[in-house]
DOKEFI-864838 format. One record per residue: residue in one letter; x, y, z of N, C-alpha, C in turn. Coordinates in pm, whole numbers, padded with zeros to 5 digits, always signed. Atoms other than C-alpha are relative to their C-alpha. Layout:
BEGIN
aXYZXYZXYZ
...
***
This chain:
BEGIN
m-00031+00021-00142+02885-01054-01504-00101+00074+00088
q+00094-00080-00077+02665-00773-01374-00141-00058-00010
h+00133+00060+00019+02355-00940-01523-00016-00124+00087
k+00005+00122-00082+02438-01267-01345-00014+00036+00148
a+00010-00044-00140+02489-01085-01013-00139+00053+00029
d+00134-00055-00016+02158-00901-01062-00103-00113+00014
k+00092+00115-00004+01981-01232-01122+00010-00072+00134
t-00020+00067-00130+02131-01386-00807-00064+00081+00112
i+00059-00086-00103+02031-01087-00593-00152-00004-00009
f+00145+00005+00017+01682-01100-00742-00059-00125+00064
m+00050+00124-00058+01638-01463-00638+00003+00007+00154
i-00010-00016-00145+01759-01385-00284-00108+00096+00050
y+00099-00102-00034+01532-01080-00274-00141-00057+00005
i+00134+00059+00007+01218-01271-00378-00017-00110+00104
l+00011+00112-00094+01286-01584-00175+00001+00049+00145
g-00005-00056-00135+01372-01377+00132-00135+00056+00040
f+00133-00053-00030+01039-01196+00110-00099-00112+00027
v+00096+00112-00014+00845-01522+00067+00020-00070+00135
v-00029+00068-00127+01019-01683+00367-00050+00084+00118
l+00042-00087-00110+00954-01382+00592-00152+00011+00007
a+00146-00012+00002+00592-01343+00480-00066-00130+00047
l+00056+00128-00042+00522-01715+00526+00019-00022+00150
s-00027+00016-00143+00681-01709+00871-00108+00068+00084
v+00105-00072-00071+00423-01452+00981-00137-00060-00031
a+00132+00047+00042+00127-01585+00780-00037-00134+00062
l+00029+00135-00050+00158-01941+00914+00003-00010+00152
n-00012+00007-00146+00199-01847+01280-00090+00095+00077
q+00078-00096-00076-00013-01546+01371-00144-00050+00022
p+00138+00038-00026-00352-01605+01536-00096+00085-00082
m+00095-00077+00078-00672-01480+01375-00090+00087+00087
v+00097-00076-00079-00914-01371+01649+00067+00068+00118
d-00054-00077-00112-00868-01140+01948+00064-00092+00104
t-00076+00083-00094-00607-01281+02185+00057+00086+00112
p-00050-00082-00111-00587-01067+02500+00088-00083+00091
p-00027-00145+00000-00374-00945+02661+00096+00044-00109
l-00100-00036+00102-00122-00961+02373-00063+00056-00127
f+00067-00041+00124-00372-00909+02089+00096-00012-00119
a-00096+00023+00108-00126-01065+01845-00067-00026-00134
n+00075+00025+00124-00401-01114+01586+00003+00122-00091
p+00003-00114+00093-00403-00898+01269-00129+00080+00017
p+00117-00085-00020-00649-00605+01272-00121-00045-00082
d+00131+00032+00062-01008-00718+01199+00001-00121-00092
e-00002+00112+00094-00902-01035+01018-00118-00093+00021
h+00114+00089-00027-01173-01238+01191-00126+00051-00069
a+00118-00058+00067-01432-00996+01045+00017-00004-00152
r-00027+00003+00144-01268-00979+00702-00015-00142-00055
f+00000+00140+00044-01238-01358+00681-00142-00052-00022
l+00139+00043+00019-01618-01389+00700-00042+00008-00147
v+00039-00018+00140-01643-01265+00340+00051-00115-00088
p-00043+00117+00079-01417-01527+00171-00059-00131+00051
q+00066+00120-00053-01571-01789+00405-00137-00017-00063
y+00133+00004+00061-01914-01700+00269+00011-00044-00147
i-00020+00036+00142-01787-01722-00091+00039-00146-00012
c-00043+00140+00001-01619-02053-00014-00119-00094+00023
e+00112+00089-00036-01936-02200+00137-00111-00001-00104
y+00116-00010+00089-02198-02072-00107+00036+00014-00148
g-00039-00015+00140-01998-02010-00423-00055+00125-00066
e+00053-00126+00054-02143-01659-00464+00049+00117+00084
i-00047-00121-00068-02052-01302-00372-00111+00054+00089
p+00105-00055-00088-02240-01164-00069-00034+00143-00038
t+00040-00139+00025-02433-00840-00094+00062+00094+00103
g-00050-00081-00110-02280-00720+00232-00105+00022+00107
l+00111-00020-00093-02622-00713+00400-00027-00124+00086
e+00028+00126-00068-02612-01075+00521+00042+00006+00147
e-00028-00002-00144-02627-01120+00899+00122-00083+00035
e-00110+00090-00036-02372-01402+00898+00138+00059-00028
i-00131-00063+00020-02094-01173+00771+00008+00138+00065
r+00004-00130-00066-02197-00870+00973+00091+00000+00123
i-00085-00015-00119-01951-00744+01238-00090+00042+00115
p+00096-00028-00106-02150-00756+01563+00015+00140+00062
s-00018-00128-00068-01995-00449+01726-00023+00120-00092
y+00010-00113+00092-01983-00225+01417-00130+00002-00080
g+00131+00003+00063-02310-00341+01264-00001-00010-00151
f-00007+00016+00146-02189-00357+00902+00100-00110-00033
s-00093+00107+00040-01977-00600+00701+00099+00051-00103
y-00100-00034+00101-01668-00586+00486-00046-00038-00139
g+00055+00034+00130-01882-00726+00207-00056+00121-00074
l+00049-00123+00065-02002-00370+00138+00109+00069-00080
y-00112-00064+00069-01656-00261+00027+00039-00078-00125
n-00051+00075+00115-01468-00363-00285+00059-00133+00046
v-00033+00132-00056-01422-00737-00241+00080-00088-00097
f-00072+00084+00096-01211-00851-00539+00102-00092+00066
p-00094+00092-00065-00928-00984-00316-00071-00111+00078
y+00076+00102-00073-01188-01164-00102-00058-00103-00095
i+00052+00094+00100-01337-01318-00417+00107-00100-00039
v-00112+00089+00034-00998-01456-00517+00026-00096+00115
q-00026+00083-00117-00941-01583-00163-00110-00105+00018
g+00112+00091-00018-01290-01737-00146+00002-00116-00096
y+00000+00109+00098-01254-01935-00467+00125-00087+00012
v-00116+00084-00032-00902-02049-00378-00035-00093+00116
m+00045+00082-00113-01053-02172-00051-00093-00112-00046
r+00090+00105+00053-01320-02361-00248+00079-00114-00063
v-00086+00104+00059-01047-02544-00438+00065-00083+00110
v-00062+00071-00111-00867-02631-00116-00103-00084+00075
n+00107+00070-00071-01201-02735+00037-00037-00134-00064
i+00022+00129+00068-01224-03014-00220+00080-00110+00068
f-00092+00099-00056-00935-03187-00044-00005-00007+00152
t+00002+00001-00146-00988-03086+00320-00105+00097+00053
d+00095-00089-00068-01244-02934+00556+00067+00078+00113
s-00073-00066-00109-00974-02806+00791-00010+00151-00011
q+00010-00146-00002-01044-02445+00888+00138+00066+00000
v-00136-00052+00002-00673-02396+00944+00052+00006-00143
s-00044+00004+00140-00600-02501+00586-00069+00106-00083
l+00074-00101+00075-00872-02272+00453+00049+00141+00033
l-00055-00130-00039-00737-01977+00652+00135+00023-00067
f-00131-00012+00064-00387-02044+00523-00014+00024-00150
a+00022-00019+00144-00521-02067+00167-00033+00145-00031
a+00036-00141+00020-00677-01722+00200+00120+00091+00020
r-00118-00082-00025-00360-01578+00347+00104-00014-00111
m-00099+00021+00105-00146-01730+00071-00027+00086-00123
v+00033-00090+00112-00334-01520-00186+00071+00133+00018
n-00067-00128-00025-00196-01207-00019+00151-00012-00002
v-00144+00023+00014+00153-01357+00008+00037+00005-00148
f-00021-00002+00146+00124-01407-00369-00004+00143-00053
f+00007-00141+00042+00012-01045-00420+00128+00074+00040
g-00121-00065-00047+00311-00933-00213+00121-00038-00084
t-00112+00046+00085+00549-01143-00423-00005+00069-00136
l+00016-00072+00127+00407-00989-00742+00043+00146+00016
m-00039-00140-00025+00451-00644-00589+00152+00012+00004
a-00147-00002-00007+00816-00724-00512+00060-00003-00141
g-00048+00006+00138+00864-00812-00880-00019+00131-00073
v+00026-00128+00066+00704-00488-01000+00094+00108+00054
v-00094-00097-00060+00916-00286-00755+00139-00016-00060
y-00130+00026+00065+01224-00452-00905+00003+00062-00140
l+00006-00059+00135+01115-00350-01258+00006+00152+00009
l-00002-00145-00018+01055+00004-01133+00139+00050+00035
s-00135-00041-00042+01399+00019-00973+00094+00011-00119
k-00086-00003+00119+01562-00053-01310-00028+00123-00085
r+00036-00119+00076+01376+00241-01460+00047+00129+00069
v-00023-00124-00075+01441+00495-01184+00146+00020+00040
f-00136-00011-00053+01794+00416-01063+00102-00061-00096
a-00105+00047+00090+02086+00395-01304+00106-00078+00077
d-00097+00069-00086+02318+00291-01020-00073-00115+00070
r+00074+00115-00052+02208-00063-00929+00013-00013+00152
r-00011+00004-00146+02334-00023-00573-00118+00070+00064
f+00114-00073-00054+02063+00233-00511-00131-00060-00051
g+00118+00070+00049+01818+00041-00728-00040-00113+00093
w+00028+00110-00092+01849-00262-00502-00035+00052+00139
l+00035-00060-00129+01838-00040-00194-00147+00040+00000
f+00141-00035+00014+01504+00091-00319-00088-00124+00011
c+00077+00125-00004+01377-00265-00372-00016-00050+00143
f+00003+00052-00137+01468-00375-00020-00072+00097+00094
a+00064-00098-00087+01351-00049+00139-00153-00007-00010
v+00145+00013+00019+01001-00095-00010-00049-00136+00046
t+00053+00135-00020+00955-00470+00000+00024-00052+00142
y-00035+00051-00133+01128-00538+00334-00034+00096+00113
l+00053-00080-00110+00969-00254+00528-00090-00092+00082
p+00076+00098-00078+00827-00458+00817-00151+00010-00017
q+00145-00014+00010+00478-00312+00786-00050-00043-00137
n+00040+00047+00133+00468-00385+00413-00007-00152-00001
i+00004+00146-00008+00555-00749+00478-00125-00045+00076
f+00115+00036-00082+00287-00763+00747-00131+00008-00078
l+00123-00015+00076+00017-00638+00508-00027-00117-00093
h+00016+00111+00094+00079-00938+00284-00013-00135+00071
t+00000+00126-00075+00033-01199+00559-00136-00037+00059
y+00131+00034-00056-00335-01187+00658-00109+00045-00097
v+00111-00025+00091-00678-01156+00499-00038+00148+00005
n+00035-00141+00013-00735-00798+00379-00005+00036-00147
t-00005-00048+00140-00767-00589+00062+00121+00091-00022
d-00115-00090+00009-00460-00377+00141+00111-00057-00088
s-00109+00065+00074-00221-00630-00012-00016+00020-00150
c+00027-00021+00143-00385-00613-00355+00017+00146-00036
c-00016-00144+00022-00393-00234-00323+00147+00037-00017
m-00143-00030+00008-00017-00223-00262+00058-00043-00134
l-00043+00045+00133+00041-00428-00578-00046+00099-00106
s+00053-00092+00101-00182-00189-00773+00077+00132-00002
t-00074-00127-00002+00009+00121-00656+00135-00016-00069
a-00129+00024+00066+00339-00033-00767-00017-00007-00152
m+00027+00011+00144+00188-00117-01106-00026+00136-00062
m+00033-00132+00057+00051+00234-01157+00123+00091-00005
v-00122-00082+00002+00375+00408-01057+00094-00049-00110
y-00086+00055+00105+00569+00172-01286-00050+00041-00138
s+00054-00037+00131+00333+00243-01576+00021+00148-00029
l-00018-00144+00021+00359+00619-01523+00145+00035-00031
v-00142-00022+00029+00739+00609-01516+00032-00046-00142
c-00022+00050+00136+00738+00397-01834-00059+00095-00103
c+00062-00095+00093+00498+00640-02003+00083+00128-00010
y-00084-00121-00001+00718+00932-01899+00127-00020-00082
q-00127+00027+00067+01030+00766-02038-00016-00044-00145
d+00014+00061+00133+00898+00580-02344-00119+00049-00079
g+00124-00037+00066+00566+00740-02424-00110-00101+00033
i+00114+00086-00031+00220+00589-02400-00020-00099-00114
n+00018+00106+00099+00243+00267-02599-00099-00104+00054
w+00099+00100-00039+00022-00042-02585+00042-00075+00128
k-00049+00073-00118+00240-00220-02327-00020+00082+00127
n+00015-00086-00117+00244+00076-02089-00147+00023+00034
s+00144-00016-00021-00130+00120-02138-00058-00119+00075
l+00048+00121-00069-00188-00240-02026+00042+00001+00147
w-00046-00011-00138+00023-00187-01714-00088+00098+00078
m+00083-00101-00066-00174+00127-01630-00141-00052+00023
s+00136+00053-00013-00508-00042-01696-00009-00104+00111
g+00000+00103-00103-00419-00340-01477+00010+00059+00138
g-00015-00065-00130-00307-00116-01192-00127+00071+00043
i+00123-00072-00032-00622+00097-01210-00110-00098+00041
i+00103+00099-00031-00847-00211-01210+00019-00056+00141
l-00026+00057-00133-00680-00367-00905-00020+00103+00110
c+00019-00106-00100-00683-00034-00722-00149+00027+00021
a+00143-00031-00009-01049+00039-00800-00078-00109+00071
l+00071+00113-00060-01150-00307-00678+00056-00042+00135
s-00061+00044-00125-00947-00309-00359-00008+00102+00114
y-00019-00087-00116-00898+00007-00151-00022+00146-00038
y+00034-00138+00033-01051+00357-00157+00113+00098+00030
n-00105-00093-00040-00753+00524+00016+00103+00025-00110
a-00100-00012+00106-00542+00470-00297-00057+00057-00129
y+00064-00050+00123-00788+00623-00545+00070+00124-00056
g-00076-00114+00052-00561+00927-00573+00092-00040-00114
y-00085+00049+00109-00336+00714-00794-00077-00003-00132
i+00081+00005+00121-00621+00667-01040-00014+00139-00059
l+00009-00138+00047-00669+01043-01059+00132+00045-00062
s-00131-00037+00054-00294+01087-01114+00024-00063-00137
c-00013+00066+00131-00299+00832-01396-00077+00077-00107
i+00083-00074+00096-00580+01026-01564+00065+00134-00035
l-00059-00132+00023-00411+01365-01521+00129-00009-00082
l-00127+00014+00072-00068+01248-01638-00023-00051-00142
f+00035+00047+00135-00224+01064-01932-00045+00116-00087
l+00050-00114+00078-00410+01377-02045+00110+00101-00029
a-00107-00099+00017-00104+01599-01993+00104-00046-00102
y-00103+00052+00091+00116+01371-02204-00020+00050-00143
f+00029-00033+00140-00057+01478-02526+00005+00151-00028
v-00025-00142+00023+00013+01849-02476+00134+00014-00070
q-00122-00012+00079+00271+01939-02739+00027+00147-00032
k-00039-00136+00036+00464+02249-02833+00058+00000-00140
e-00044-00008+00140+00500+02327-03202+00009+00147-00042
n-00024-00138+00045+00652+02649-03336-00036+00103+00108
g+00024-00092-00111+00626+02808-02993-00143+00003+00050
k+00140+00002-00041+00254+02727-02963-00036-00137+00058
l+00045+00124-00060+00086+02466-02744-00114-00060-00081
t+00105+00071+00072-00123+02209-02930-00035-00127+00078
y+00042+00122-00070-00307+01896-02822-00028-00109-00103
a+00015+00112+00093-00289+01556-02997-00129-00077+00034
w+00129+00057-00036-00660+01477-02970-00019-00141-00054
k+00022+00131+00061-00662+01182-03210+00077-00110+00074
e-00083+00098-00070-00375+01002-03038-00052-00023+00143
m+00052+00012-00136-00523+01076-02696-00124-00087+00003
l+00123+00078+00005-00861+00934-02791+00028-00146-00034
k-00036+00137+00039-00701+00630-02950+00051-00078+00121
r-00056+00068-00118-00497+00540-02641-00100+00003+00116
g+00092-00014-00112-00757+00671-02398-00116-00096-00007
c+00112+00094+00015-01040+00463-02538+00046-00143+00028
f-00055+00135-00026-00815+00154-02523+00009-00025+00150
i-00015+00016-00145-00730+00209-02155-00137+00001+00069
a+00132-00010-00063-01084+00316-02062-00082-00127-00024
g+00075+00122+00032-01230+00011-02239+00041-00116+00089
i-00049+00110-00085-01008-00232-02049-00041+00022+00145
v+00035-00030-00139-01070-00056-01717-00149-00023+00025
l+00145+00018-00018-01448-00051-01766-00037-00148-00003
l+00024+00145+00001-01445-00421-01856+00038-00063+00133
g-00051+00058-00124-01250-00487-01539-00077+00039+00124
i+00061-00048-00125-01447-00280-01288-00150+00026-00006
s+00141-00043+00009-01792-00193-01422-00095-00100+00063
w+00089+00103-00055-01945-00526-01316-00025+00021+00149
w+00014-00015-00145-01878-00450-00949-00087+00120+00036
f+00074-00120-00034-02014-00096-00943-00144-00005-00050
i+00137+00021+00046-02317-00187-01154-00075-00089+00097
r+00061+00091-00097-02388-00473-00915-00033+00074+00129
s+00024-00075-00122-02351-00243-00615-00116+00097-00017
y+00109-00095+00025-02588+00008-00774-00136-00067+00019
f+00129+00070-00009-02868-00248-00800-00021-00066+00136
v+00013+00071-00127-02796-00445-00482-00017+00096+00117
l+00000-00093-00112-02744-00141-00258-00078+00128-00029
d+00090-00113+00030-03009+00092-00405+00075+00125-00042
g-00071-00115+00056-02772+00317-00598+00127+00039+00073
d-00121-00033-00078-02492+00322-00337+00118-00078-00055
i-00102+00078+00071-02209+00218-00569+00127-00021+00082
l-00118+00016-00085-01936+00268-00305-00029-00072+00131
g+00038+00071-00122-02129+00108-00019+00014+00081+00127
l-00027-00080-00119-02044+00394+00218-00127+00044+00070
a+00127-00042-00059-02397+00520+00270-00070-00118+00067
t+00061+00120-00057-02522+00166+00330+00069-00039+00130
r-00075+00028-00122-02247+00115+00585-00048+00085+00116
e+00046-00091-00104-02362+00421+00779-00141-00039+00049
k+00136+00040-00038-02725+00304+00773+00001-00126+00085
m-00007+00124-00076-02634-00045+00893+00060+00024+00139
a-00063-00029-00128-02408+00092+01165-00098+00070+00094
a+00097-00072-00082-02685+00323+01287-00103-00095+00060
i+00103+00094-00046-02920+00023+01323+00058-00107+00092
y-00050+00120-00067-02694-00260+01444+00121+00022+00091
a-00124-00016-00076-02374-00112+01596-00028+00027+00147
n+00016-00033-00141-02318-00087+01969+00022+00150+00021
e+00001-00144-00023-02333+00256+02130+00136+00067-00010
y-00134-00060+00000-01955+00306+02140+00048+00036-00140
v-00043-00027+00137-01915+00298+01761-00117+00034-00091
n+00118-00036+00079-02268+00383+01649+00012+00146-00045
p-00016-00139+00049-02252+00696+01423-00102+00096+00059
l+00101-00088-00058-02567+00828+01595+00034+00041+00142
t-00033-00029-00140-02416+00817+01944+00148+00027+00023
m-00145-00017-00018-02038+00820+01891+00038+00147-00018
q-00049-00137+00008-01868+01153+01953+00138+00004-00062
t-00130-00012+00065-01590+01225+01706+00072+00122+00053
f-00076-00117-00044-01315+01479+01769-00062+00128-00057
k+00062-00118+00061-01487+01716+01528-00126+00041+00075
e+00125-00029-00069-01823+01686+01707+00023+00050+00142
r-00031-00046-00135-01654+01747+02042+00062+00139+00001
g-00048-00137+00007-01528+02082+01918+00151+00013-00008
y-00145-00006+00013-01161+01990+01883+00037+00051-00140
t-00057-00027+00132-00954+02135+01600+00083-00122-00040
l-00082+00111+00048-00757+01894+01385+00135-00001+00072
w-00130-00007-00065-00433+02017+01538-00008-00043+00147
e+00018+00041-00140-00567+01968+01891-00009-00152+00012
m+00006+00146+00001-00650+01606+01806+00139-00060-00018
i-00134+00052+00028-00304+01548+01665+00091+00016+00121
r-00086-00027-00116-00136+01706+01967-00040-00085+00121
e+00047+00073-00118-00353+01538+02233+00028-00149-00011
k-00015+00144+00018-00331+01187+02086+00138-00040-00051
n-00133+00029+00056+00028+01216+01961-00013-00079-00130
t+00040+00073+00121-00115+01112+01626+00116-00026-00095
l-00108+00015+00099+00191+01170+01408+00099-00107+00042
e-00091+00104-00050+00411+00953+01630-00062-00138-00019
g+00068+00128+00017+00151+00677+01625-00003-00044-00145
l+00003+00032+00142+00119+00693+01247+00138-00043-00050
f-00136+00037+00040+00497+00680+01205+00034-00142+00046
y-00027+00135-00052+00530+00373+01429-00076-00105-00081
g+00081+00095+00076+00246+00203+01242+00042-00012-00145
f-00049+00003+00138+00396+00292+00904+00124-00089-00011
v-00125+00076+00004+00729+00129+00991-00022-00144+00046
a+00018+00136-00052+00632-00169+01208-00096+00000+00118
a+00095+00020-00109+00321-00244+01416-00081-00124-00034
f+00065+00126+00031+00219-00609+01398-00115-00023+00098
g+00114+00029-00084-00080-00774+01561-00105+00109-00016
s+00099-00108+00004-00363-00534+01646+00064+00129+00049
v-00083-00114-00038-00112-00248+01660+00048-00020+00143
s-00038+00038-00137+00026-00425+01966+00140-00059+00009
i-00135+00058+00002+00358-00580+01859+00090+00097-00076
f-00086-00101+00060+00630-00324+01793+00144-00049-00009
a-00142+00031+00013+00994-00339+01688+00076+00063+00117
s-00085-00065-00101+01284-00237+01910+00002+00150-00024
v+00003-00146+00010+01298+00135+01982+00105+00052-00098
w-00107-00048+00086+01627+00168+01795-00042+00001-00147
l+00039+00006+00141+01458+00067+01468-00076+00125-00043
y+00077-00121+00034+01214+00360+01475+00092+00121-00005
r-00095-00112+00001+01497+00597+01559+00085+00000-00125
v-00084+00010+00120+01711+00468+01275-00082+00033-00125
y+00083-00032+00116+01418+00491+01030-00027+00151-00007
k+00013-00146+00001+01366+00853+01136+00123+00065-00063
f-00124-00051+00059+01729+00917+01050+00006-00031-00149
f+00001+00045+00139+01692+00720+00725-00089+00090-00085
f+00090-00087+00075+01390+00919+00610+00051+00145+00001
g-00053-00135-00010+01547+01242+00735+00116+00022-00095
a-00116-00011+00090+01867+01176+00540-00046+00015-00145
g+00053-00010+00136+01665+01124+00221-00058+00137-00028
i+00061-00132+00016+01472+01447+00273+00107+00109-00009
v-00111-00098+00004+01794+01642+00344+00071-00006-00135
g-00066+00016+00130+01953+01498+00028-00081+00064-00112
l+00086-00062+00102+01655+01606-00183+00001+00152+00014
a+00000-00145-00023+01650+01950-00021+00128+00063-00053
y-00127-00053+00049+02019+02001-00095+00002+00005-00153
y+00004+00006+00146+01964+01894-00457-00084+00116-00055
l+00091-00104+00050+01676+02141-00497+00047+00141+00033
l-00055-00132-00031+01872+02427-00339+00082+00055-00116
n-00077-00040+00117+02082+02433-00654-00096+00049-00108
r+00092-00061+00097+01910+02667-00899-00001-00076-00133
k-00006+00074+00126+02031+02470-01203-00082-00128+00006
n+00079+00122-00015+01874+02154-01066-00149+00031-00003
r+00142-00038-00001+01544+02332-01004-00047+00035-00139
e+00039-00042+00135+01542+02473-01355-00021-00118-00094
r+00020+00120+00083+01560+02121-01498-00139-00062+00020
i+00130+00060-00033+01230+02030-01331-00110+00094-00047
v+00101-00088+00059+00987+02206-01564-00092-00083-00089
g+00090+00063+00096+00695+02122-01789-00058-00132+00050
k+00057+00132-00033+00587+01757-01793+00073-00065+00117
k-00077+00057-00111+00866+01663-01554-00052+00054+00133
l+00053-00062-00121+00735+01908-01294-00138-00055+00031
f+00135+00050-00019+00379+01790-01347+00001-00145+00050
f-00014+00140-00044+00489+01427-01304+00032-00004+00150
h-00039+00000-00141+00658+01501-00970-00111+00055+00090
m+00113-00053-00077+00360+01705-00852-00103-00110+00024
n+00095+00109-00013+00140+01403-00915+00050-00107+00097
m-00055+00098-00093+00374+01169-00729-00010+00049+00144
i+00014-00058-00135+00373+01405-00431-00147-00006+00044
f+00143+00012-00030-00008+01411-00451-00034-00142+00045
c+00024+00140-00037-00008+01028-00436+00054-00031+00140
i-00056+00018-00135+00206+01048-00122-00090+00067+00104
l+00076-00079-00098-00007+01313+00049-00144-00048+00016
m+00142+00035-00006-00353+01178-00038-00034-00100+00110
p+00032+00091-00111-00347+00873+00198+00016+00066+00136
c-00022-00071-00127-00212+01101+00473-00120+00089+00032
v+00114-00089-00018-00493+01354+00425-00125-00079+00035
l+00119+00081-00025-00762+01085+00412+00003-00064+00138
t-00014+00063-00132-00627+00911+00723-00034+00100+00111
l+00028-00103-00101-00635+01234+00926-00147+00044-00006
h+00142-00039+00016-00978+01323+00784-00091-00102+00068
y+00083+00104-00061-01129+00988+00887+00016-00001+00152
a-00024+00000-00145-00965+01004+01230-00073+00117+00067
y+00060-00121-00057-01103+01355+01288-00152+00000-00008
t+00144-00014+00023-01453+01319+01144-00079-00128+00021
m+00074+00126-00011-01538+00949+01183+00042-00082+00121
d-00042+00093-00104-01349+00696+01393+00150+00015+00019
y-00142-00027-00020-01014+00792+01547+00081-00128+00000
q-00097+00110+00005-00741+00546+01450+00130+00056-00055
d-00130-00048+00048-00372+00629+01420+00082-00117-00053
q-00066+00118+00055-00287+00314+01226+00080+00038-00125
g-00088-00038+00109+00011+00376+01001-00018-00082-00126
r+00021+00083+00120-00092+00096+00766-00090+00072-00100
y+00084-00075+00092-00347+00339+00621+00084+00090-00091
l-00089-00085+00080-00049+00540+00490+00080-00080-00102
l-00086+00083+00084+00113+00244+00314-00021+00018-00150
p+00013-00025+00144-00040+00325-00029+00099+00104-00053
a-00098-00102+00041+00211+00615-00035+00141-00056-00009
l-00135+00054-00020+00506+00380+00014+00089+00006-00123
v-00087+00012+00118+00635+00330-00342+00056+00135-00046
p-00059-00129+00039+00667+00695-00455+00079+00065+00113
f-00073-00058-00113+00771+00803-00105+00141-00056+00008
m-00132+00062-00011+01057+00553-00098+00087+00033-00122
c-00076-00045+00118+01158+00654-00451+00074+00130+00033
y-00060-00130-00031+01222+01008-00328+00103-00013+00113
i-00094+00016-00111+01391+00894-00006+00132-00058-00050
i-00124+00062+00050+01640+00670-00188+00072+00094-00095
k-00064-00101+00085+01702+00940-00449+00073+00104+00084
g-00064-00097-00088+01775+01182-00167+00125-00054+00064
i-00119+00062-00059+02018+00939-00003+00111-00012-00105
e-00099+00008+00109+02188+00888-00339+00066+00137-00021
k-00055-00136+00015+02230+01266-00374+00091+00035+00117
l-00076-00033-00119+02356+01292-00017+00137-00068+00001
l-00125+00077-00002+02621+01022-00059+00094+00038-00115
t-00084-00043+00114+02746+01175-00386+00007+00153-00007
i+00009-00144-00008+02731+01536-00271+00133+00067-00039
r-00117-00080+00036+02970+01800-00407-00016+00140+00059
l+00000-00134-00059+03050+02116-00209+00115+00079-00060
g-00106-00074+00070+03242+02334-00451+00105-00097-00052
s-00109+00088+00045+03578+02168-00502+00011-00125+00088
i-00005+00115-00091+03513+01924-00216-00094-00109-00050
v+00077+00114+00047+03397+01584-00334+00002-00109+00107
m+00008+00107-00100+03276+01307-00104+00091-00116-00041
p-00086+00114+00034+03526+01018-00084-00080-00117-00057
r+00072+00108+00069+03438+00715-00297-00056-00104+00095
w+00045+00104-00091+03406+00486+00001-00130+00034+00070
m+00123-00040-00066+03109+00686+00129-00122-00070-00058
v+00117+00063+00063+02869+00533-00123-00017-00146+00045
p+00020+00139-00044+02933+00161-00052-00024-00013+00150
v+00019+00007-00145+02957+00223+00323-00141+00046+00038
g+00134-00051-00028+02639+00432+00329-00109-00098-00042
v+00098+00097+00049+02446+00180+00118-00002-00124+00089
l-00009+00119-00086+02571-00110+00334-00070+00025+00133
l+00067-00032-00126+02454+00064+00653-00152+00001-00016
c+00144-00001+00026+02110+00116+00497-00053-00142-00010
y+00041+00141+00013+02090-00253+00403-00007-00066+00138
l-00005+00061-00133+02190-00357+00756-00120+00044+00083
m+00115-00050-00074+01920-00134+00904-00128-00069-00045
i+00124+00057+00055+01649-00270+00673-00012-00148+00035
i+00006+00145-00020+01736-00640+00699-00005-00035+00148
w-00004+00034-00142+01826-00652+01068-00127+00047+00070
g+00123-00050-00061+01526-00439+01163-00119-00090-00028
t+00110+00090+00037+01288-00668+00974+00011-00133+00073
l-00021+00125-00073+01439-00982+01126-00031+00017+00148
d+00024-00027-00142+01418-00822+01470-00149-00001+00033
v+00142-00010-00034+01048-00738+01460-00073-00132-00024
i+00070+00125+00030+00947-01072+01304+00040-00110+00099
f-00045+00118-00076+01164-01321+01496+00028+00028+00148
m-00027-00032-00140+01243-01135+01819-00122+00057+00072
k+00118-00061-00062+00907-00963+01878-00128-00077-00035
a+00127+00062+00039+00623-01118+01674-00006-00149+00029
m+00004+00145-00015+00714-01487+01674-00010-00046+00146
p+00020+00040-00140+00755-01512+02056-00143+00022+00047
a+00140-00025-00038+00408-01356+02094-00091-00106-00061
y+00082+00103+00064+00261-01600+01844+00016-00135+00069
s-00025+00130-00063+00424-01899+02015-00070-00013+00135
q+00070+00003-00129+00263-01803+02348-00149-00030-00017
i+00145+00006+00021-00083-01805+02191-00041-00121-00084
g+00039+00105+00094-00085-02056+01907-00096+00057-00104
l+00088-00045+00108-00302-02035+01594-00145-00012+00045
v+00138-00001-00050-00640-01937+01739-00094+00039-00113
l+00097-00027+00106-00931-01955+01494-00131+00055+00054
s+00128-00045-00053-01230-01897+01720-00001-00015+00151
***
């Protein structure tokens, strides 16, 4: 009976995501649409890369003038372009049947809707591993997948969508390795996640480091009170994972090395191109960053209200950070996240609970916290030293482990015991129901009450 109910909820969960993602993907404009600016951030510039692949059937070097962003002077072809490659070749297939630019744009966007659907499936598998109580397992699924900003990332041309899938895969593989050991199946999950991450988004590279550290730590063993290391087993599994990963990613970095004169990440080439072609407002030679103006990091955060902007963008900021949800949604999400943190804090205040988190378990949680903090640190670093942007979508790579801890904290809070006082049984279903209502209603509100009216005023603008 429970299995049948789980299957039904899964179908609703997946289909609901697809319907919501398609609603946005098929209606939002592409290029700048003042004064509403309902277009996704930089999609018109990103779309140039799959357009090039669609037209010529080859991957651009990133130096081509036709894919260069006029104002910034560089192109997105310099970055990891695996998602753009998939989009470009899907567009070529569609181009066999139609020359419609609208159809080609939709084809590219559908690739990311597909990535988002795969991510939803992986999040479901992770929920079964992390949450014994399916009520909280499903709450985790909906909290991750139906976060408005997560849905938005899967509706336009970008590399973020593939990155989000990769983070879910890596966290799932690490949890499986922690619970079952490093077997061939878990190794394949880890390898796949690392490959997609390495070929999509630099901000999530902290996950790759965590995979390496947790993999190496797994083979530390204690025998007769002494620490030993299983070198043979580590090399056996490690060579398998490394071999698959190198097969998956080496072609891109080798290509970048030769095409971009040794600049395998494309970052140095980007700076050179920007210095030559960018306009004065964003040219690295003339632009004044907060650091160059003598501000401290804290002064930047305080003056620009950076943390508030990042929070809003993490929860829901559609268009070019121009379409927001109702104010109540952000307030409720603050309470939601706060409740999770309070629940975790209460759990850790108990000395017996803290004593259980030792050894490999402690190291695992330290790595998950690192994966949460790394995108935050990089976002603030870039804003301070390069180009100030308080876009919360840059924090989304932290979403999966972050939401794991939040839902765990809420679970602890709803089942709290204060000495002989036990929370009434009805608190759990009522609390979970309120969380579901917040997530679902908030998502419907921002998509159908805020975004869709803006899109309908503008129409699907391509150029």
